[in-house]
C-alpha positions, 0 to 999 in steps of 0.5 A: 542396722538402723535406729534403736531396733533389734540387730537384725541381719541384712541379706546381700547378694552373697547371704540372700540364699542363706536367709531365704532358706532359714525363712522357710525353717531349713539350714543351707551352706553355699558349696564350691561346684568346682573343689567342693569347698563348703564357704560360710559365711557365704562369699563371691569367691572360693577361698580354696580354688578361688572359683566363682562357681557354687551351689546352695545345699541344704543341710540336715538342720542339726550338728554338735557344739564345738565351743561355747561361751556364756553371756552374763552381760546384756549387750542388747535387749533383743538378745534376751535375758542374761545368762545365755549360751553363745555356741559355735555348732559344727552342722552335720552334712557339710563335712565338718567345714560349716560352723554356725555361730548362734544362741544355744537354747534348752540347757543350763550354762553347766549342762553345755559340753563339747560334742553336745547334740543340737538341732536348729530352730528358727525365729522369724523376725520379719517375712524375709528373715528368720533367725536360726538358733540351735536347741541342746540335748537332742 
């Protein structure tokens, strides 16, 4: 991230498949083909068995809130007006092992609760990058 523009992610060899899937409006996660452990954020080695073997598995794009925080201070203009909610979301389809930290849309801070069902939405920011967010109350 250079300059004064928005803080967009820069895909690397490990994360490029995740961002490519997001650009198509889908969520995916890396899974070890030797022991079955999910890896997020993605990495070269499995933290469980240290294997380099993995596949990318498309996920349903839904989940539930595990934790959240209400942001009251502008950290970067590209992140939007305050207050907004950042949430840890346990994604469906990954055995509770994949947690995505993202902005939560569609509900007031006082309406957020642990277990709130959410669904993925994507905001394209370049031809290669679409940022995943979650919409609450689904």
